[in-house]
N, C-alpha and C positions, 0 to 999 in steps of 0.2 A: 504494500500500499505506499503510495506517495504522501509523504509528509510536506504540508507548505505553510510557511510562517512569512508574515508581513511585520516590517520594521518601519514605523513612521510613515507610511505610505511612499517610501522611497527605495525600499529593497525588499525583493522576496527571495525567500529562500525554500528549497524544497530538496528531498532526498529521493532518489529513485535507484532502488538497488543500493549498490555501494558508490554511486556517483552522486555527490551534491552538487547543487546549481546556485549560486549566488547572482542574482540579477537586479541592478540598478534599473528603476522602472521610472524614473522622472523624465520620460522621453519628451514632454512637451517643452523642456529647458534643456535638452540634449544631455540629461543626467549630469547637469551642472551640481558643483559640491556646495551646498549651504549647510548650516548648521544642524538642521535634520539629517541630512545625508551622511555627514560625519558620525552622529550617534547611530545611524542605522547600518552603516559598514562595520562599526566596532560591535555592534550587539548581533550583526549576522555572523561575524567571525567567532564570537563567543557561541552561538549556537551552533555552528560548525564544531567546534571543540567537544561539543556535548554529543555529537553522533558518533557513537564508538563503531557503528557499522560503515561508516564513510571512509573509503580508501583514496579518493582522489576529488578535487572541486574544480568547478568551472566558473570563473569570475566574468561576468559580462555586462551589457547595456542594453536595454530595451530599445527599439527605435533606430534612427539614423546614425547614432553616434554612440561609441562606448563610452566617452566622459569628455565634455568641452571644457573641464577645468573648473575654478572657483566661480560661483556667483557672485560677481564683484557687488551687485545691487544689495542682496541681503546681509553682506557682510558691513557694507557702507551703512546701511539702516541700523544693524545692531552696535554699530561703532558710535553713531549719532545719539543712541539712545543710551549710551553708557555702558556698553557691553565690553566685549572681549578687546584687550587693548594688547599693545605689541609687546609690553612687559611680560604678559601671561604666558608667552611662547616660552619663557625661560624654565619654567617648573617642569620636572619629569612626573608627569602624572601617570604615565604608562610604561612602568619598567624604564628602559633607556630613553623613552620616546616622551614627548609632549604629545596632546591630542591630536594634531593634525599630522604629526609624524607617523603615529600609529596606525591612522587610517590605511597608510600605504605599507608600512612595516609589518603588522599584523599577520599578512599573507606569508611574509617570510618566515614569521615565527610559527604558525600553525604546523602541527605535526605532519600533515599529509600534503603531497604536491597540489600546488594550485596552477591551473592553466587559465591564461587569460584570452579571450576572443574579443579582438577589437577590429570594430566594422565602422567606417565613418571617419573616426579619428580618435586619439588620445592626446589631449592638449594640456599643457602645465600640469597642474594637479592630477588629472587623469593619467597623464602618462606615468607620473610618479606612483601612483597607486598599481598601475599595470607592472610597473618594475619591480614591486614587491612580489610578484608572481614568480613561480618556476620557470614557467614557459609562457611566450606570448606568441600568439597567431593573429596576423592582421591581414586584412584585404590588400591587395596590391594598390589600390590608389586610396587607402586611408592615409588621413592628414595627421603626422606625428611630429611633435615639438615641445622642447623644453621653452616654453614660452614665457617665463616669469619675467624676463627683463623688458618685454614689450609692455608691462605694465609697471616698471620700476622695481620689481621686486627680486629676490633670489630665489631659487628652489629650496624650499624648506620643508617637503613633506616625506622625508626619508631618501628621496631618489639618489642623493648623493653617495648614501652608505649602500645602496642596492646596484648602481650602476657601475660602479668603479672597477668591477671586473669583466665589464661586457664591453666598455667603449675605450679606444686608444686616447690617452690624456689630451692631445692636441686635438684630437677629433670633438671630445667631451667639451673643451675649452671653446671652440670655435660655435658649435650648436648652441652652448649655454650664453656665451656673449651677444650672440646675434638673434637669437629665437627664431631661427631658421625653421621653416616648416618642410618636413621630408614625406614623400610618399612612403607607403608600407614598403615597398621594395627599396627603397634608397634606406630606410630605416633597418632593414633586414642587412644590407651591405655593412652598415656601421655597427651593427651587433645590438642595437635597441630591441630588435624583433627577432625572434625565433626561426620564424617560417612566414612565407606570404601564401595566402589560399584564398579563393574568389568566396569561398564560405567559410569565415573563421570559426562559426561557432559548430559546424557540421566537422571540421577538422580537428577542433577541440574537444569535441564527443569522441571521435575515433581514437585519439590519443589517451583519453580518460579511459575508454573501455580497455585498452592495451593494458594500462597500468593497473585498473582495478581486478585483472586477472592474475597479476603477480601477487606473491606474498606479502600481505600488509604489515608484517612483522619487518620483512626485509626493506619495504620502501619507506617506511617510517625510519628505520635505522640509516637508510641513505640519504635521506633528506637531513637527518641530523648530521651526518657525517659531512654532507657537502656544505652545509652551513657553517661548519669550522673553518672552511676554507677564506671566508670572509676576514676572520680576525686572527685566527690561529697561526702560531709558528710551528715550524716544522716537527717540534716535539710534541705540540699539541695535538695537531692532526694525524701523526703517527700513533699515538696514544689513543685519539678517537676511533681510529681504524681498527685497532686491538679490542678496545671495551666494546664498540657495538658489534664487531663479529662475533665475539663471545656471547653476546647476549641474545644473538639470534640462532647461532650453531647449535644443532642438536635438537632446537625447540620444535614443537608439532608443526609449524608451518613449513619450517626447513626441510624436515621429514618429508612431508607430504609434497613439496616441490620436486624432491629426488626421485620419490615414489612414483609420482605421476610421469616425470620424463622416463623413467626406467619401463613404466606399463603403457606409455603412449596413450594417455588420457589426460583430460582436463582435470586440472588439481581441484580441491574442495578446500579450502583454507577457513581457520577461525578468525574473528576478530577481536 
């Protein structure tokens, strides 16, 4: 049975079998980010972590665009009403992150792989959310941009922490300083996008199905291991390899993977 949850009329989450789908549903505003969208995405990520049978997640946006970035009108109105100030960004309210950073970084932190499907475009904060995912599939003509300098800002929603291993330093500086818009195909060439596909959501579903068929214990351990590459030195990474391998080796899912291969049948894993 499919479970469906709605968060602040901004994000819909559902679980189909072992595949979770997180979809921004503010399509009339091109899924632009306002305070309610921030809250909705964070709550959807918390919901995802509670779904123990979920093995992979797809992050998408309904309508013509994945996410157009910040809804400047809503933030300007909030500021004029005495709301969020620039100083409030300094507080670490969500682990390593402040709240806006966590909206993107949480997808990096969740225990299962997250695949982002980008149709139409991912601009500014929308791109930074996409960069929190493990894999990004974009339409060839999608518009991709580190757009913050267009508005006199710096990218500050965790994108700098997640993009650093993807894009060559001088190219990253060029794209950041100029706010240049790239097509999905150009973004793939620079490392911002994993693949291009005319139907990003269908391709994301295809990849998700393949991941869901692997041992969930191994996949979670692999994500934990790969995440150490961001900050760990060689000693930390090598220790993580050993610790995580020890945690899955000989376990029921690992034994089932071996037996299924030997018996040439589909594996049946436990979550």
